[in-house]
N, C-alpha and C positions, 0 to 999 in steps of 0.2 A: 165931465166923467171921469171917473179915476181910470189910470192905466193899468195894463195887465200886471206890471210888475210892482204897483202900488197896491193893487190888492191882492198879488202873491205876499207880500212882507207885511201885510198886516195880518194876514190870516198867520203867517209863521209867527209874528212877535205874539200875538192872543195864544197860538197853540203854545209858545214856551211858557207864558203867563201860567194858563193854567193846566199844565202837565205836572203831576205830583203835587195835586191842591189838596188832597188828604193827607200825605206825609209833610206838606208846609203848615197845614191845619194843627196836625198832631204835635209838630216842634214847636208851635208858638204857644200851645196850653200846656204841654207836660215839659219842653223844654229838652234841652240834647245833653243835660250835664246828667252823666252815670250815678245812679243811686248809691248809697251808703254800703249795700248790701254786695251790689256789683263790684265796687272799689276795694273793699276789705275783707271779702269773701266769709262775710259771718254765717 
């Protein structure tokens, strides 16, 4: 059986990985480069 510390550390690790899931997915699909419209004010 895992110790309390191991459990806690695992929970924190998973929380960190899953937090911001939508933002991470969006940056994977859309990318983080600004559009030409934003960069050059067209």
